[in-house]
C-alpha positions as CSV (number, residue, x, y, z in Angstrom):
1,M,40.1,-15.1,4.2
2,R,36.5,-14.1,3.9
3,I,35.8,-10.6,4.8
4,Y,32.0,-9.3,5.0
5,L,31.1,-6.0,5.3
6,R,27.5,-5.5,6.9
7,P,26.2,-2.3,7.9
8,L,25.3,-1.5,11.0
9,E,22.1,-2.8,12.8
10,P,19.7,-0.5,13.8
11,V,19.0,-0.4,17.3
12,L,15.1,-0.8,18.1
13,T,13.6,-0.6,21.3
14,L,10.1,-2.2,22.1
15,N,8.3,1.1,22.5
16,Q,9.1,2.2,19.3
17,L,7.9,-1.2,18.3
18,R,4.6,-1.3,19.9
19,T,4.2,2.2,19.0
20,F,4.5,1.1,15.1
21,L,2.1,-1.3,15.5
22,A,-0.3,1.1,17.3
23,V,0.2,3.4,14.3
24,A,-0.5,0.1,11.8
25,E,-3.4,-0.8,13.4
26,T,-5.2,2.6,14.3
27,G,-4.2,4.6,11.1
28,S,-3.5,8.0,12.7
29,V,-0.7,9.4,14.9
30,R,-3.6,10.6,17.3
31,A,-5.4,7.6,17.4
32,A,-2.3,5.3,18.3
33,A,-1.1,8.6,21.1
34,E,-4.4,7.8,23.0
35,R,-4.1,4.3,22.8
36,L,-1.1,4.2,24.1
37,V,-1.6,7.0,26.8
38,V,1.5,9.3,25.1
39,T,1.3,12.5,23.2
40,Q,1.4,12.8,19.7
41,A,4.4,14.3,19.5
42,A,6.4,11.3,20.8
43,V,4.4,9.2,18.7
44,S,5.2,10.8,15.6
45,A,9.5,10.8,16.9
46,S,9.2,7.5,17.4
47,L,8.0,6.6,13.7
48,A,10.6,9.0,12.6
49,A,13.6,7.3,14.5
50,M,11.8,4.0,13.6
51,Q,11.9,4.7,9.6
52,R,15.3,6.4,9.9
53,S,17.2,3.5,11.4
54,L,15.3,1.1,9.0
55,G,16.1,3.1,6.0
56,V,12.8,2.5,4.9
57,Q,9.7,4.3,4.6
58,L,7.1,2.3,7.0
59,V,3.5,4.3,6.4
60,G,2.4,7.2,3.8
61,P,-0.4,9.3,4.1
62,A,-3.9,8.1,3.5
63,G,-6.1,11.0,3.5
64,R,-6.1,12.9,7.2
65,G,-4.4,9.1,8.3
66,L,-2.0,7.0,7.7
67,R,-1.2,3.6,6.1
68,L,1.5,1.0,5.8
69,T,3.5,0.5,2.8
70,S,4.5,-2.5,1.4
71,A,7.4,-2.5,3.9
72,G,5.3,-1.4,6.4
73,E,3.3,-4.4,6.0
74,A,5.7,-6.7,5.5
75,Y,7.7,-5.8,9.0
76,A,4.3,-5.5,11.0
77,A,3.9,-9.1,10.8
78,Y,7.6,-9.8,12.0
79,V,6.6,-7.1,15.0
80,H,3.6,-8.8,15.7
81,R,4.9,-12.0,16.2
82,V,8.5,-10.7,18.0
83,L,6.2,-9.5,20.7
84,G,3.8,-12.3,21.0
85,L,7.0,-14.4,21.3
86,L,8.1,-12.1,24.0
87,D,5.1,-12.7,26.2
88,E,5.5,-16.1,25.4
89,A,8.8,-16.2,26.7
90,R,8.2,-14.6,29.7
91,L,4.7,-16.6,30.4
92,A,7.1,-19.3,30.0
93,A,9.8,-18.3,32.2
94,V,7.2,-17.8,34.5
95,A,5.9,-21.4,34.7
96,A,9.4,-22.5,35.3
97,A,10.2,-21.0,38.0
98,D,7.0,-22.2,39.6
99,P,5.2,-24.6,37.9
100,E,1.9,-24.1,39.5
101,R,1.9,-20.5,38.1
102,G,1.9,-19.3,34.7
103,E,-1.3,-18.8,32.0
104,L,-2.8,-20.5,29.6
105,R,-3.7,-18.4,26.3
106,I,-5.9,-20.2,24.4
107,A,-8.4,-19.5,20.9
108,A,-11.6,-20.7,19.8
109,V,-13.6,-19.9,16.6
110,T,-17.1,-18.7,18.3
111,T,-19.0,-22.5,18.7
112,A,-16.3,-23.8,20.3
113,A,-15.8,-21.1,22.8
114,E,-19.5,-21.3,23.5
115,Q,-19.9,-25.1,23.4
116,I,-16.9,-26.9,24.1
117,V,-14.1,-25.3,25.8
118,P,-15.9,-24.1,29.2
119,G,-16.2,-27.6,29.9
120,L,-12.6,-28.1,29.0
121,L,-11.5,-24.8,31.3
122,S,-13.5,-26.2,34.1
123,G,-11.4,-29.5,34.8
124,F,-8.8,-28.1,33.6
125,R,-8.8,-25.3,36.1
126,R,-10.2,-28.1,39.0
127,L,-6.5,-29.7,38.4
128,N,-4.2,-26.3,38.2
129,P,-5.9,-23.5,40.2
130,G,-2.6,-21.6,40.0
131,T,-3.0,-21.0,36.4
132,G,-4.5,-18.4,35.0
133,V,-6.7,-18.4,31.7
134,L,-6.9,-15.9,29.3
135,L,-9.6,-17.5,26.3
136,E,-10.3,-15.7,23.1
137,A,-13.5,-16.0,21.0
138,G,-13.7,-15.4,17.4
139,N,-14.3,-16.2,13.6
140,R,-11.8,-18.9,11.8
141,A,-9.7,-15.5,10.6
142,R,-9.2,-14.1,13.8
143,V,-8.0,-17.0,15.9
144,S,-5.7,-17.9,13.0
145,T,-4.2,-14.4,13.1
146,L,-3.7,-14.8,16.7
147,L,-1.8,-17.9,16.7
148,E,0.2,-16.8,14.2
149,R,1.1,-13.6,16.2
150,H,2.5,-15.8,18.9
151,Q,-0.6,-14.3,21.0
152,V,-2.4,-17.7,22.2
153,D,-0.9,-21.1,22.4
154,L,-3.1,-22.9,21.3
155,A,-6.4,-22.3,18.7
156,L,-9.5,-24.8,18.5
157,A,-10.8,-24.6,15.0
158,G,-12.2,-26.7,12.0
159,R,-9.3,-28.0,10.0
160,P,-6.1,-26.0,9.5
161,E,-5.8,-24.4,6.0
162,P,-3.7,-26.1,3.6
163,G,0.0,-25.5,3.9
164,S,-0.7,-23.9,7.2
165,D,2.9,-24.4,9.5
166,V,1.1,-25.6,12.4
167,R,0.8,-28.8,14.5
168,V,-1.9,-30.4,15.1
169,H,-2.7,-32.1,18.5
170,A,-6.0,-33.0,19.0
171,V,-8.9,-34.0,17.1
172,R,-12.8,-34.0,18.1
173,A,-15.5,-35.0,15.1
174,H,-18.8,-32.9,15.1
175,E,-21.1,-32.4,12.3
176,L,-23.0,-29.5,11.2
177,V,-26.4,-30.3,10.0
178,V,-29.4,-27.7,8.8
179,V,-32.0,-26.5,10.9
180,G,-35.1,-24.4,10.9
181,S,-38.3,-23.7,13.3
182,P,-40.6,-27.0,13.5
183,D,-43.2,-25.0,11.9
184,L,-40.8,-23.7,8.9
185,V,-39.9,-27.2,8.5
186,A,-42.6,-28.6,8.1
187,E,-43.8,-26.5,4.8
188,S,-40.9,-28.0,3.1
189,G,-42.5,-31.2,2.3
190,A,-45.1,-29.4,0.6
191,A,-42.9,-28.5,-2.8
192,G,-39.7,-30.6,-4.0
193,L,-37.1,-29.5,-0.9
194,L,-34.2,-27.8,-2.9
195,R,-37.1,-25.8,-4.8
196,W,-38.2,-25.3,-1.5
197,L,-34.9,-24.1,0.1
198,S,-34.0,-21.7,-2.7
199,R,-36.5,-19.7,-2.0
200,Q,-36.1,-19.8,2.4
201,A,-33.3,-17.2,4.2
202,W,-30.3,-18.6,5.2
203,L,-28.9,-17.5,8.4
204,L,-25.6,-16.8,7.5
205,R,-21.9,-15.6,10.2
206,E,-19.9,-12.6,9.1
207,P,-17.3,-13.0,5.8
208,G,-14.4,-15.0,7.7
209,S,-16.5,-17.1,9.7
210,G,-15.7,-20.6,8.5
211,T,-19.5,-22.3,9.2
212,R,-20.4,-19.3,6.4
213,A,-17.4,-20.6,3.7
214,T,-19.0,-23.9,4.1
215,T,-22.4,-23.0,3.9
216,E,-21.8,-21.1,0.6
217,A,-20.0,-23.9,-0.8
218,L,-23.1,-26.2,0.4
219,L,-25.5,-24.4,-1.9
220,A,-23.3,-24.1,-4.8
221,G,-23.4,-27.6,-4.3
222,L,-27.1,-27.8,-4.4
223,E,-27.0,-25.3,-7.3
224,I,-29.5,-23.0,-5.2
225,T,-29.0,-19.0,-5.1
226,P,-31.1,-18.5,-2.0
227,P,-31.7,-15.2,-0.2
228,M,-28.6,-14.8,2.6
229,L,-29.0,-12.9,5.9
230,T,-25.8,-11.9,8.0
231,V,-26.8,-12.5,11.7
232,G,-23.0,-12.3,12.7
233,S,-23.2,-14.4,15.8
234,N,-24.4,-18.1,16.8
235,G,-27.0,-17.1,19.5
236,A,-28.2,-14.1,16.8
237,I,-28.8,-16.9,14.3
238,R,-29.8,-19.6,16.5
239,E,-33.0,-17.4,18.1
240,S,-33.5,-16.4,14.3
241,A,-33.7,-19.6,13.3
242,V,-36.2,-20.7,16.4
243,V,-38.5,-17.8,15.5
244,G,-39.0,-18.5,12.3
245,L,-36.6,-16.2,10.6
246,G,-34.9,-18.3,8.0
247,V,-33.0,-21.6,7.6
248,T,-29.3,-22.0,8.7
249,L,-26.6,-24.4,8.2
250,V,-25.2,-24.7,12.0
251,S,-22.7,-27.2,14.0
252,R,-24.9,-29.8,15.8
253,D,-22.6,-28.9,19.1
254,A,-24.8,-25.6,19.2
255,I,-28.3,-26.6,19.0
256,T,-28.0,-30.0,21.1
257,Q,-30.9,-28.1,23.5
258,E,-32.9,-26.7,20.9
259,L,-33.2,-29.9,19.2
260,A,-34.0,-31.6,22.0
261,A,-36.4,-29.7,23.2
262,G,-38.2,-29.4,19.9
263,R,-37.7,-25.6,19.3
264,L,-35.7,-26.6,16.1
265,A,-35.9,-29.3,13.8
266,E,-33.5,-31.0,10.9
267,L,-33.7,-30.7,7.4
268,P,-32.4,-33.5,5.5
269,V,-30.2,-31.5,3.1
270,P,-28.6,-33.9,0.6
271,G,-24.7,-33.7,1.2
272,T,-26.1,-33.6,5.5
273,P,-25.1,-33.7,7.9
274,L,-21.5,-32.5,7.3
275,H,-18.9,-34.8,9.1
276,R,-16.1,-32.3,10.2
277,D,-13.1,-32.2,13.0
278,W,-12.2,-30.0,15.8
279,Y,-8.5,-29.4,15.6
280,L,-6.3,-28.5,18.9
281,V,-3.5,-26.7,16.9
282,A,-0.3,-25.1,18.2
283,N,2.5,-23.1,16.4
284,P,5.7,-25.6,15.9
285,G,8.3,-26.4,18.7
286,R,7.8,-27.0,22.2
287,L,4.5,-26.0,23.9
288,P,4.7,-24.1,27.2
289,L,3.9,-25.5,30.1
290,P,-0.1,-25.0,30.8
291,A,-0.6,-25.8,27.5
292,A,1.0,-29.0,27.4
293,R,-1.2,-29.4,30.9
294,L,-4.0,-28.8,29.2
295,V,-3.3,-30.8,25.8
296,A,-3.1,-33.9,28.0
297,H,-5.8,-33.1,30.2
298,M,-7.8,-33.2,26.9
299,L,-6.6,-36.3,25.6
300,R,-7.1,-38.1,29.3
301,E,-10.6,-36.7,30.0
302,S,-12.2,-35.5,26.9
303,D,-13.6,-36.9,23.6
304,F,-10.9,-35.5,21.8
305,H,-8.1,-37.9,20.7
306,P,-4.5,-37.7,19.4
307,A,-4.1,-36.5,16.2
308,R,-2.5,-38.4,13.4
309,P,1.1,-37.8,12.6
310,T,1.1,-35.7,9.6
311,A,3.3,-37.3,6.6
312,A,6.0,-34.4,7.7
313,E,6.3,-35.9,10.9
314,V,5.8,-39.8,9.7
315,A,8.8,-39.0,7.4
316,A,10.8,-37.5,9.8
317,L,10.3,-40.3,12.3
318,A,11.8,-42.6,9.7
319,D,14.4,-40.7,9.3
320,T,16.4,-41.3,13.2
321,A,14.8,-44.7,13.1
C-alpha cells in the first residue's frame, strides 16, 4: 500500500488571478486598482492572500513600483493561459448551445490584418451573421503572445518559429519586395545598385515585427549597412516611401495599388522578391465552432490552401493505420 502526503491545494479566486495580472502588467498597486476600479487596499489584500496561499513571493519592490519575481513570471504565464482557456470555454459553450451565435477571435500581423483579413471576414459574416468577430492586429510578437495565452482562437502571420506548439490549418503564398518612389528608383541606375542601396535610408517597422527581422537579414546577406529609419506602421512606411523618404522591404499585398498607379516602383535587389507564406495557425486541439467555420470558408472561397501535415502528424497517422 502506498500513502501520499500532500499539502492542501491553495484556493484561489478568479478575482485574485485577475488582480495579480493587473499588478504584473501595470507594475504598481495604484495602477492596478485604477484598471480594476477597486481600492488600492483591495489589490494589496488580494495579492498578499495569493502569496500566502501559494507560499511563494510573486512580486518585489522596484523603485516606486513592483516587479515580478522569477516565481511570479512563471506563474503569470500560466495564469494568462488559464484565464484565456476559461474565456474560450465560455465562448465554446455559447456556440454549442446556439450554433448561430458565438464569437470568432482572430489575431493577424499588421499587413495581413489590413490587406487580407477584411475580405475573408466579409464573406464569413455574410454566411454567419449571428457570429461576433474580434480582430486583433499587431506585430509578430504580439500575435504569438495572444495565441499562446488563448486570447484568440486563430492567428494569421508568417512562418511559425521553430519548435512552436501550434497547428497550421491553412497557407497562402506572398512575396516581399524592395520598393521606393519612381524618382528615387530612377537614380539607382547611375551607380552600382548595392552601393546606391547602402546610401539610402531603409524604412523599418518596430522591433518585434517579422518584416523588420527579414529586412535586417536581407541587409546582412547583401553585406551593406545603410542608415535605418523606424517608422512603425505599414501605412506610414508606404507613404514615406511614396514621397521619397527612403526604400523599404514590404509585402506585395500591402502596395498593390501603389505599384499599379505608379506611385511606387520595385527595385531589382539581389535575392528578391522573397517568397514567403502566410500561415493560419491555432493552438493544438479542437477548434471552437466559429474558428472552424472560418477555416472551412477560407479553404473554400479564398486562395488559401490546406497545410501539408507536419512530420509528427504523418507519424501519428502511420501509427493509427
